[in-house]
Structure formats: structure tokens, C-alpha cells
Backbone as a chain_set.jsonl record, in Angstrom:
{"seq": "MSAKIWPILTFLLFAAIGYGAREAIGSVYGAAEARDLLEALSRAGLYLGSATATASATTLALMLTLIGMLRKLDTDFDKETYRRVTLIASLATASLMMSLLVLLAFVLPVGEFDELPAGWYTMLYEVLFAGAVIMVGLLAATVMVTYLTVRRVVGQITPGEEV", "coords": {"N": [[-56.733, -71.682, 20.866], [-55.035, -69.58, 18.617], [-54.838, -66.013, 18.916], [-54.575, -64.671, 16.577], [-55.933, -66.042, 14.63], [-58.659, -65.734, 15.031], [-59.815, -63.252, 13.933], [-59.581, -63.831, 11.2], [-61.113, -66.16, 10.945], [-63.572, -65.057, 11.676], [-64.007, -63.201, 9.583], [-64.139, -65.03, 7.44], [-66.395, -66.51, 8.209], [-68.446, -64.577, 7.986], [-68.193, -64.078, 5.274], [-68.965, -66.569, 4.266], [-71.623, -66.629, 5.142], [-72.603, -64.491, 3.633], [-72.189, -65.56, 1.076], [-73.929, -67.706, 1.23], [-76.333, -66.304, 1.439], [-76.369, -65.088, -1.047], [-76.558, -67.337, -2.69], [-79.054, -68.23, -1.863], [-80.688, -66.291, -2.929], [-80.524, -66.904, -5.581], [-80.079, -67.467, -9.149], [-79.643, -64.74, -11.39], [-81.753, -63.938, -13.906], [-82.292, -62.158, -15.977], [-81.907, -58.84, -17.444], [-83.89, -57.096, -16.528], [-84.737, -58.258, -14.117], [-82.303, -58.196, -12.751], [-81.95, -55.451, -12.597], [-84.052, -54.742, -10.872], [-83.21, -56.134, -8.564], [-80.809, -54.78, -8.115], [-81.743, -52.219, -7.465], [-83.091, -52.771, -5.048], [-80.926, -53.744, -3.539], [-79.301, -51.469, -3.521], [-80.792, -49.66, -1.989], [-80.746, -50.823, 0.592], [-77.991, -51.101, 0.815], [-76.964, -48.492, 0.911], [-77.637, -47.616, 3.489], [-76.308, -49.578, 4.998], [-73.627, -49.207, 4.157], [-73.219, -46.582, 5.036], [-73.507, -46.895, 7.821], [-71.371, -48.644, 8.307], [-69.198, -47.068, 7.515], [-69.364, -45.056, 9.451], [-68.976, -46.553, 11.818], [-66.387, -47.549, 11.364], [-64.828, -45.203, 11.14], [-65.215, -44.171, 13.697], [-64.017, -46.194, 15.2], [-61.334, -45.911, 14.403], [-60.769, -43.388, 15.522], [-61.105, -44.0, 18.216], [-58.999, -45.784, 18.572], [-56.801, -44.113, 18.499], [-57.253, -42.754, 20.883], [-57.025, -44.904, 22.652], [-54.314, -45.581, 22.357], [-53.106, -43.324, 23.498], [-54.03, -43.633, 26.122], [-52.868, -46.091, 26.835], [-50.201, -45.422, 26.893], [-50.105, -43.731, 29.087], [-50.748, -45.279, 31.261], [-49.54, -47.045, 34.13], [-48.747, -49.618, 33.75], [-46.651, -51.687, 31.815], [-46.997, -52.389, 28.467], [-46.859, -55.086, 26.217], [-45.339, -55.683, 22.967], [-47.168, -57.06, 21.448], [-49.712, -56.138, 22.177], [-49.667, -53.549, 21.106], [-49.357, -54.263, 18.44], [-51.831, -55.42, 17.944], [-53.5, -53.196, 18.236], [-52.628, -51.746, 16.056], [-53.433, -53.54, 14.053], [-56.204, -53.408, 14.386], [-56.608, -50.738, 13.616], [-55.775, -50.94, 10.949], [-57.653, -52.772, 9.858], [-60.009, -51.32, 10.346], [-59.523, -49.114, 8.732], [-59.446, -50.372, 6.21], [-62.105, -51.351, 6.084], [-63.456, -48.933, 6.174], [-62.587, -47.704, 3.776], [-63.614, -49.592, 1.959], [-66.331, -49.321, 2.483], [-66.715, -46.725, 1.601], [-66.216, -47.028, -1.141], [-68.323, -48.787, -1.784], [-70.512, -47.178, -1.096], [-70.152, -45.135, -2.971], [-70.538, -46.588, -5.328], [-73.197, -47.357, -4.993], [-74.616, -45.007, -5.286], [-74.779, -44.535, -7.928], [-76.935, -43.915, -10.638], [-78.297, -46.493, -11.599], [-80.619, -47.42, -12.825], [-81.11, -45.609, -14.797], [-79.53, -45.915, -16.993], [-79.603, -46.573, -20.335], [-78.387, -47.652, -22.624], [-76.798, -49.987, -22.132], [-74.867, -53.039, -22.193], [-76.387, -56.355, -22.206], [-75.517, -58.115, -20.106], [-74.537, -56.409, -18.214], [-75.999, -55.422, -15.929], [-76.348, -57.71, -14.37], [-73.68, -58.407, -13.805], [-72.877, -56.083, -12.42], [-74.586, -56.241, -10.208], [-73.602, -58.583, -8.954], [-70.984, -57.767, -8.291], [-71.464, -55.572, -6.572], [-72.914, -56.837, -4.529], [-70.965, -58.61, -3.575], [-69.092, -56.706, -2.729], [-70.495, -55.515, -0.605], [-70.655, -57.692, 1.137], [-67.929, -58.185, 1.68], [-67.302, -55.768, 2.916], [-68.866, -55.925, 5.28], [-67.731, -58.223, 6.378], [-65.093, -57.356, 6.875], [-65.613, -55.397, 8.806], [-66.671, -57.028, 10.821], [-64.417, -58.594, 11.434], [-62.818, -56.57, 12.456], [-64.244, -55.932, 14.769], [-63.893, -58.316, 16.186], [-61.07, -58.377, 16.627], [-60.862, -56.054, 18.127], [-62.316, -56.752, 20.42], [-60.688, -58.876, 21.398], [-58.359, -57.445, 21.917], [-59.188, -55.606, 23.861], [-59.801, -57.402, 25.911], [-57.212, -58.337, 26.396], [-55.861, -55.991, 27.26], [-57.361, -55.323, 29.548], [-56.84, -57.595, 31.036], [-54.152, -57.221, 31.544], [-54.028, -54.92, 33.108], [-55.602, -55.382, 35.272], [-55.575, -56.31, 38.632], [-54.63, -59.47, 39.938], [-55.762, -62.797, 38.962], [-58.243, -63.223, 37.855], [-59.664, -62.613, 35.34]], "CA": [[-56.576, -71.205, 19.508], [-54.27, -68.334, 18.553], [-55.634, -64.793, 18.76], [-54.454, -64.197, 15.198], [-56.821, -66.783, 13.749], [-60.047, -65.332, 15.244], [-60.338, -62.311, 12.924], [-59.673, -64.516, 9.907], [-62.304, -67.019, 11.02], [-64.748, -64.178, 11.685], [-64.197, -62.726, 8.212], [-64.585, -66.162, 6.612], [-67.771, -66.838, 8.594], [-69.338, -63.608, 7.364], [-68.137, -64.318, 3.827], [-69.789, -67.754, 4.013], [-73.024, -66.209, 5.303], [-72.906, -63.701, 2.441], [-72.289, -66.479, -0.06], [-75.186, -68.433, 1.412], [-77.424, -65.389, 1.102], [-76.365, -64.924, -2.513], [-77.076, -68.58, -3.254], [-80.485, -68.289, -1.561], [-81.363, -65.41, -3.878], [-80.585, -67.644, -6.829], [-79.5, -66.867, -10.349], [-80.311, -63.588, -11.989], [-82.042, -64.452, -15.239], [-82.379, -61.159, -17.025], [-81.535, -57.473, -17.088], [-84.976, -56.481, -15.752], [-84.655, -58.798, -12.757], [-81.075, -57.666, -12.153], [-82.202, -54.032, -12.311], [-84.865, -54.715, -9.649], [-82.353, -56.545, -7.451], [-79.866, -53.685, -7.878], [-82.443, -51.146, -6.758], [-83.296, -53.224, -3.669], [-79.616, -53.807, -2.9], [-78.771, -50.127, -3.308], [-81.498, -49.04, -0.859], [-80.173, -51.388, 1.825], [-76.549, -50.874, 0.803], [-76.655, -47.126, 1.336], [-77.683, -47.591, 4.965], [-75.236, -50.448, 5.491], [-72.355, -48.533, 3.904], [-73.138, -45.429, 5.921], [-73.263, -47.391, 9.185], [-70.018, -49.193, 8.345], [-68.26, -45.942, 7.483], [-69.42, -44.414, 10.762], [-68.339, -47.444, 12.792], [-64.95, -47.624, 11.088], [-64.207, -43.92, 11.501], [-65.231, -44.105, 15.158], [-62.997, -47.133, 15.682], [-60.026, -45.275, 14.209], [-60.611, -42.336, 16.532], [-60.939, -44.639, 19.518], [-57.661, -46.379, 18.653], [-55.896, -43.02, 18.895], [-57.475, -42.548, 22.312], [-56.468, -46.058, 23.364], [-52.857, -45.465, 22.357], [-52.78, -42.336, 24.514], [-54.283, -44.213, 27.44], [-51.87, -47.131, 27.091], [-48.919, -44.771, 27.223], [-50.198, -43.073, 30.387], [-50.906, -46.261, 32.332], [-48.289, -47.476, 34.763], [-48.421, -50.96, 33.287], [-45.949, -51.787, 30.539], [-47.664, -53.283, 27.544], [-45.93, -55.725, 25.295], [-45.483, -55.309, 21.56], [-48.365, -57.713, 20.899], [-50.852, -55.24, 22.379], [-49.561, -52.483, 20.108], [-49.615, -54.88, 17.123], [-53.283, -55.572, 17.818], [-54.064, -51.864, 18.002], [-52.313, -51.456, 14.662], [-54.304, -54.383, 13.228], [-57.544, -52.811, 14.451], [-56.585, -49.54, 12.775], [-55.687, -51.381, 9.546], [-58.95, -53.331, 9.471], [-60.983, -50.229, 10.32], [-59.24, -48.33, 7.531], [-59.89, -51.163, 5.053], [-63.566, -51.374, 6.023], [-63.884, -47.577, 5.835], [-62.368, -47.522, 2.332], [-64.563, -50.448, 1.248], [-67.667, -48.724, 2.606], [-66.76, -45.555, 0.721], [-66.378, -47.539, -2.513], [-69.682, -49.309, -1.927], [-71.419, -46.021, -1.127], [-69.99, -44.476, -4.265], [-71.175, -47.429, -6.348], [-74.646, -47.4, -4.793], [-75.272, -43.76, -5.674], [-74.92, -44.487, -9.383], [-78.334, -44.116, -11.042], [-78.212, -47.623, -12.527], [-81.858, -47.575, -13.584], [-81.191, -44.576, -15.816], [-78.655, -46.233, -18.121], [-80.404, -47.273, -21.337], [-77.583, -48.268, -23.666], [-75.805, -50.885, -21.547], [-74.969, -54.429, -22.641], [-77.353, -57.167, -21.454], [-74.934, -58.701, -18.905], [-74.007, -55.371, -17.329], [-76.725, -55.345, -14.665], [-76.038, -58.917, -13.602], [-72.306, -58.274, -13.314], [-72.873, -55.019, -11.424], [-75.234, -56.776, -9.008], [-72.67, -59.515, -8.308], [-69.866, -56.998, -7.728], [-71.953, -54.795, -5.434], [-73.249, -57.764, -3.444], [-69.683, -59.055, -3.019], [-68.522, -55.57, -2.01], [-71.208, -55.37, 0.669], [-70.258, -58.812, 1.998], [-66.547, -57.925, 2.104], [-67.361, -54.654, 3.848], [-69.37, -56.431, 6.555], [-66.724, -59.145, 6.902], [-63.992, -56.557, 7.434], [-66.072, -54.791, 10.051], [-66.773, -58.096, 11.819], [-63.048, -58.923, 11.861], [-62.393, -55.447, 13.299], [-64.901, -56.109, 16.067], [-63.261, -59.444, 16.881], [-59.75, -57.959, 17.103], [-61.089, -55.076, 19.189], [-62.694, -57.516, 21.613], [-59.504, -59.582, 21.911], [-57.428, -56.45, 22.443], [-59.738, -55.103, 25.128], [-59.573, -58.462, 26.905], [-55.778, -58.366, 26.715], [-55.534, -54.801, 28.043], [-57.994, -55.48, 30.861], [-56.074, -58.641, 31.736], [-52.845, -56.721, 31.951], [-54.101, -53.854, 34.104], [-56.418, -55.824, 36.402], [-54.796, -57.108, 39.588], [-55.129, -60.822, 40.139], [-55.834, -63.72, 37.826], [-59.635, -63.544, 37.567], [-60.225, -61.835, 34.231]], "C": [[-55.906, -69.833, 19.547], [-55.194, -67.143, 18.322], [-55.583, -64.277, 17.325], [-55.457, -64.866, 14.267], [-58.27, -66.309, 13.867], [-60.558, -64.311, 14.243], [-60.492, -62.942, 11.55], [-60.908, -65.405, 9.872], [-63.585, -66.19, 10.995], [-65.04, -63.662, 10.286], [-64.736, -63.846, 7.325], [-66.013, -66.58, 6.932], [-68.75, -65.872, 7.93], [-69.326, -63.727, 5.842], [-69.001, -65.524, 3.455], [-71.276, -67.429, 4.15], [-73.463, -65.396, 4.092], [-73.056, -64.568, 1.208], [-73.592, -67.269, 0.021], [-76.389, -67.572, 1.059], [-77.516, -65.211, -0.414], [-76.919, -66.169, -3.197], [-78.582, -68.718, -3.014], [-81.294, -67.404, -2.504], [-81.52, -66.114, -5.217], [-79.962, -66.895, -7.981], [-80.332, -65.692, -10.82], [-80.495, -63.926, -13.463], [-82.102, -63.403, -16.333], [-82.046, -59.779, -16.51], [-82.616, -56.805, -16.237], [-84.941, -56.961, -14.306], [-83.418, -58.257, -12.043], [-81.26, -56.201, -11.779], [-83.026, -53.894, -11.026], [-84.042, -55.1, -8.429], [-81.338, -55.457, -7.106], [-80.524, -52.547, -7.107], [-82.688, -51.528, -5.302], [-81.979, -53.247, -2.895], [-79.082, -52.406, -2.607], [-79.483, -49.42, -2.158], [-80.918, -49.53, 0.463], [-78.682, -51.064, 1.927], [-76.142, -49.474, 1.226], [-76.664, -47.013, 2.853], [-76.545, -48.404, 5.554], [-73.873, -49.789, 5.321], [-72.159, -47.333, 4.811], [-72.839, -45.857, 7.357], [-71.848, -47.938, 9.323], [-68.975, -48.083, 8.333], [-68.214, -45.243, 8.838], [-68.696, -45.254, 11.812], [-66.83, -47.489, 12.598], [-64.232, -46.333, 11.475], [-64.165, -43.755, 13.021], [-64.166, -45.015, 15.752], [-61.609, -46.541, 15.532], [-59.777, -44.195, 15.259], [-60.385, -42.937, 17.918], [-59.569, -45.305, 19.662], [-56.628, -45.317, 19.005], [-56.025, -42.735, 20.389], [-56.847, -43.674, 23.12], [-54.946, -45.986, 23.433], [-52.414, -44.458, 23.412], [-52.97, -42.882, 25.921], [-53.244, -45.273, 27.796], [-50.539, -46.522, 27.509], [-48.933, -44.147, 28.615], [-50.347, -44.054, 31.55], [-49.544, -46.666, 32.883], [-47.836, -48.838, 34.259], [-47.679, -50.881, 31.964], [-46.662, -52.804, 29.663], [-46.647, -53.838, 26.564], [-46.23, -55.3, 23.858], [-46.735, -55.919, 20.939], [-49.598, -56.828, 21.058], [-50.83, -54.125, 21.339], [-49.766, -53.025, 18.689], [-51.121, -55.028, 16.892], [-53.967, -54.238, 17.569], [-53.812, -51.458, 16.547], [-53.189, -52.272, 13.714], [-55.727, -53.842, 13.231], [-57.61, -51.591, 13.542], [-56.535, -49.914, 11.291], [-57.021, -51.925, 9.054], [-60.02, -52.251, 9.392], [-60.782, -49.354, 9.086], [-59.711, -49.066, 6.276], [-61.413, -51.175, 4.951], [-64.124, -49.984, 5.706], [-63.726, -47.33, 4.336], [-63.363, -48.357, 1.519], [-65.964, -49.851, 1.331], [-67.793, -47.486, 1.726], [-66.91, -45.969, -0.739], [-67.799, -48.043, -2.758], [-70.69, -48.168, -1.969], [-71.352, -45.298, -2.468], [-70.685, -45.273, -5.368], [-72.692, -47.418, -6.218], [-75.342, -46.092, -5.164], [-75.342, -43.587, -7.19], [-76.391, -44.7, -9.742], [-78.452, -45.242, -12.059], [-79.481, -47.814, -13.343], [-81.978, -46.608, -14.738], [-80.333, -44.868, -17.043], [-79.433, -47.089, -19.122], [-79.569, -48.096, -22.311], [-76.498, -49.188, -23.121], [-75.966, -52.288, -22.098], [-75.847, -55.246, -21.701], [-76.779, -57.698, -20.138], [-74.445, -57.692, -17.884], [-74.685, -55.369, -15.962], [-76.43, -56.549, -13.779], [-74.642, -58.828, -13.001], [-72.215, -57.21, -12.22], [-73.502, -55.49, -10.121], [-74.278, -57.693, -8.245], [-71.531, -58.765, -7.62], [-70.316, -56.214, -6.498], [-72.328, -55.686, -4.254], [-71.971, -58.252, -2.77], [-69.023, -57.934, -2.222], [-69.178, -55.365, -0.655], [-70.81, -56.47, 1.642], [-68.838, -58.6, 2.531], [-66.516, -56.809, 3.143], [-67.821, -55.117, 5.232], [-68.364, -57.39, 7.192], [-65.54, -58.413, 7.518], [-64.391, -55.902, 8.753], [-66.192, -55.835, 11.157], [-65.393, -58.512, 12.328], [-62.494, -57.821, 12.763], [-62.978, -55.577, 14.696], [-64.225, -57.226, 16.852], [-61.887, -59.053, 17.427], [-59.885, -56.943, 18.232], [-61.434, -55.781, 20.497], [-61.476, -58.217, 22.226], [-58.491, -58.61, 22.519], [-57.911, -55.891, 23.774], [-59.546, -56.142, 26.23], [-58.12, -58.504, 27.348], [-55.392, -57.186, 27.606], [-56.119, -54.919, 29.451], [-57.247, -56.532, 31.685], [-54.743, -58.15, 32.247], [-52.916, -55.649, 33.037], [-54.9, -54.256, 35.338], [-55.543, -56.642, 37.349], [-55.447, -58.476, 39.772], [-55.251, -61.604, 38.852], [-57.254, -63.906, 37.296], [-60.241, -62.653, 36.5], [-60.498, -62.767, 33.08]], "O": [[-56.195, -69.023, 20.428], [-56.202, -67.251, 17.622], [-56.461, -63.522, 16.907], [-55.794, -64.31, 13.221], [-59.041, -66.456, 12.918], [-61.664, -64.486, 13.733], [-61.428, -62.623, 10.818], [-61.657, -65.406, 8.895], [-64.568, -66.579, 10.364], [-66.189, -63.681, 9.844], [-65.672, -63.64, 6.553], [-66.764, -66.962, 6.035], [-69.765, -66.296, 7.377], [-70.349, -63.5, 5.195], [-69.693, -65.498, 2.438], [-72.092, -67.903, 3.36], [-74.567, -65.585, 3.58], [-73.944, -64.341, 0.386], [-74.272, -67.474, -0.985], [-77.348, -68.051, 0.455], [-78.607, -65.187, -0.983], [-77.664, -66.067, -4.172], [-79.301, -69.257, -3.856], [-82.436, -67.718, -2.839], [-82.526, -65.941, -5.905], [-79.389, -65.82, -7.806], [-81.553, -65.66, -10.667], [-79.526, -64.169, -14.182], [-81.972, -63.737, -17.511], [-81.918, -59.562, -15.305], [-82.302, -56.037, -15.328], [-85.096, -56.166, -13.379], [-83.482, -57.901, -10.866], [-80.768, -55.764, -10.739], [-82.74, -53.036, -10.191], [-84.157, -54.471, -7.377], [-81.041, -55.237, -5.931], [-79.92, -51.979, -6.197], [-82.512, -50.697, -4.41], [-81.92, -52.822, -1.741], [-78.477, -52.181, -1.559], [-78.853, -48.659, -1.423], [-80.632, -48.729, 1.352], [-78.179, -50.785, 3.015], [-75.088, -49.29, 1.834], [-75.784, -46.377, 3.434], [-75.892, -47.969, 6.503], [-73.054, -49.811, 6.239], [-71.055, -47.093, 5.299], [-72.008, -45.246, 8.029], [-71.195, -47.72, 10.344], [-67.983, -48.15, 9.059], [-67.139, -44.879, 9.315], [-67.903, -44.734, 12.596], [-66.078, -47.47, 13.573], [-63.155, -46.369, 12.07], [-63.181, -43.253, 13.564], [-63.488, -44.637, 16.708], [-60.788, -46.656, 16.441], [-58.683, -44.109, 15.816], [-59.571, -42.438, 18.695], [-59.037, -45.381, 20.77], [-55.677, -45.597, 19.735], [-55.029, -42.505, 21.074], [-56.213, -43.432, 24.147], [-54.358, -46.3, 24.468], [-51.454, -44.706, 24.142], [-52.158, -42.62, 26.809], [-52.792, -45.339, 28.939], [-49.843, -47.052, 28.375], [-47.887, -44.045, 29.257], [-50.097, -43.693, 32.7], [-48.534, -46.627, 32.18], [-46.652, -49.167, 34.34], [-48.042, -50.093, 31.09], [-46.899, -53.939, 30.074], [-45.712, -53.156, 26.143], [-47.236, -54.649, 23.58], [-47.302, -55.353, 20.005], [-50.44, -56.777, 20.161], [-51.864, -53.796, 20.757], [-50.293, -52.318, 17.829], [-51.618, -54.792, 15.791], [-54.908, -54.157, 16.78], [-54.689, -50.893, 15.894], [-53.638, -51.76, 12.689], [-56.384, -53.821, 12.191], [-58.565, -51.432, 12.782], [-57.187, -49.27, 10.468], [-57.471, -51.58, 7.961], [-60.847, -52.26, 8.48], [-61.749, -48.907, 8.468], [-60.306, -48.461, 5.385], [-61.96, -51.026, 3.859], [-65.153, -49.869, 5.042], [-64.636, -46.804, 3.696], [-63.893, -47.887, 0.512], [-66.705, -49.876, 0.349], [-68.858, -47.227, 1.166], [-67.649, -45.334, -1.492], [-68.4, -47.766, -3.795], [-71.617, -48.184, -2.779], [-72.376, -44.901, -3.025], [-71.341, -44.698, -6.237], [-73.4, -47.464, -7.224], [-76.56, -46.083, -5.34], [-75.899, -42.605, -7.68], [-77.027, -45.597, -9.188], [-78.679, -44.991, -13.243], [-79.414, -48.329, -14.46], [-82.861, -46.764, -15.581], [-80.405, -44.139, -18.032], [-79.869, -48.193, -18.797], [-80.02, -49.145, -22.772], [-75.373, -49.161, -23.619], [-77.078, -52.695, -22.437], [-76.032, -54.879, -20.541], [-77.495, -57.727, -19.137], [-73.988, -58.071, -16.805], [-74.003, -55.32, -14.938], [-76.28, -56.408, -12.566], [-74.446, -59.138, -11.826], [-71.548, -57.417, -11.206], [-73.003, -55.172, -9.042], [-74.159, -57.589, -7.024], [-71.158, -59.094, -6.494], [-69.614, -56.197, -5.487], [-72.083, -55.325, -3.102], [-71.894, -58.305, -1.543], [-68.456, -58.18, -1.158], [-68.5, -55.076, 0.331], [-70.645, -56.216, 2.835], [-68.585, -58.817, 3.716], [-65.789, -56.895, 4.133], [-67.226, -54.74, 6.242], [-68.168, -57.37, 8.407], [-65.04, -58.812, 8.57], [-63.604, -55.857, 9.699], [-65.851, -55.559, 12.308], [-65.221, -58.755, 13.522], [-61.782, -58.105, 13.725], [-62.285, -55.358, 15.69], [-64.009, -57.093, 18.057], [-61.571, -59.366, 18.575], [-59.108, -56.968, 19.187], [-60.901, -55.441, 21.553], [-61.264, -58.152, 23.437], [-57.845, -58.924, 23.519], [-57.124, -55.725, 24.705], [-59.17, -55.8, 27.352], [-57.828, -58.684, 28.53], [-54.678, -57.359, 28.593], [-55.433, -54.64, 30.434], [-57.052, -56.365, 32.889], [-54.258, -58.618, 33.277], [-51.968, -55.486, 33.805], [-54.88, -53.548, 36.345], [-54.849, -57.562, 36.917], [-56.671, -58.602, 39.758], [-54.883, -61.123, 37.78], [-57.451, -64.685, 36.364], [-61.252, -61.998, 36.753], [-60.975, -62.332, 32.032]]}, "num_chains": 1, "name": "protein.A"}
């Protein structure tokens, strides 16, 4: 299977798991229930968003280090290796931006809004849950591309065929 398909499959797998989790929770029947679910989601989401932001920022910094190391090695790397490093940086940037949006949304004091329409809490819950799932899916795809890139680099610098 092509190395390009693995990150897509990884993202889709995590999206399916997130969808399954959302379906397991069931329908939100009222504003009070949605408010309770939002509070629970925001407590977990703040930690998840913070961890994702940290992981993504670290990945970006490590990609800069990797580029410097690749240039100093005696082995010539093909354009595919550099494309993968660029893809890792793109995915890490996307997951970092998504985590920042999710963190920003989770710090809203949603329980303090009194004059909101009835469907507001349900819609906000759905959007925030989807945002958290997308954020995790992007990070998982980043991990998969990073793994494939490390395997490629190790394969290119290791003497012999046994990698």
C-alpha cells in the first residue's frame, strides 16, 4: 500500500472512532442536558487541546532539526523524503491551529449565557465534539507520517537491507 494512503486512513479511522463515540453518547434532548455535556466535554477538551498543541509545536520544532540533520548527512535524500517532512509540518501546523481553536472555544463560559436560543447548546456541543475529533485525527495522521518518514530515513542511512 502506498505511503500516501496511510495518513488518510489513520485520519479516517480516528474520525470513525469519534463518530462511534458520538453515536454511543446518543441524542441530546434538551438545553440542560447539552449544557451538562458541554461542561464535561470542556473539562476533557482543555487537557486534550493543550496536549495536542504541545505535541504539534514540538513536532514542528523537531522537523526543523530533522531538516538540518538531513542536510549534514553524507547520504543524498530524494525529494520524497523532503515532501514527507513538509507534509509532517503541514499536518502539525493544522493540528496546532485546530487545537488553538478548540482551546479558545472551550474557555467560553457557556454555562453563563442565559439568553441563548434553545438549540444553541446542542449545536455548540456538536461543533466542539467534531472539532476535538478532527484535532485528534490530524495529530494521529501526523504521527503516522512521522513514523513512515523515520522508517524511510533510517532505511536510507542504514547499511545493508535489513531495516
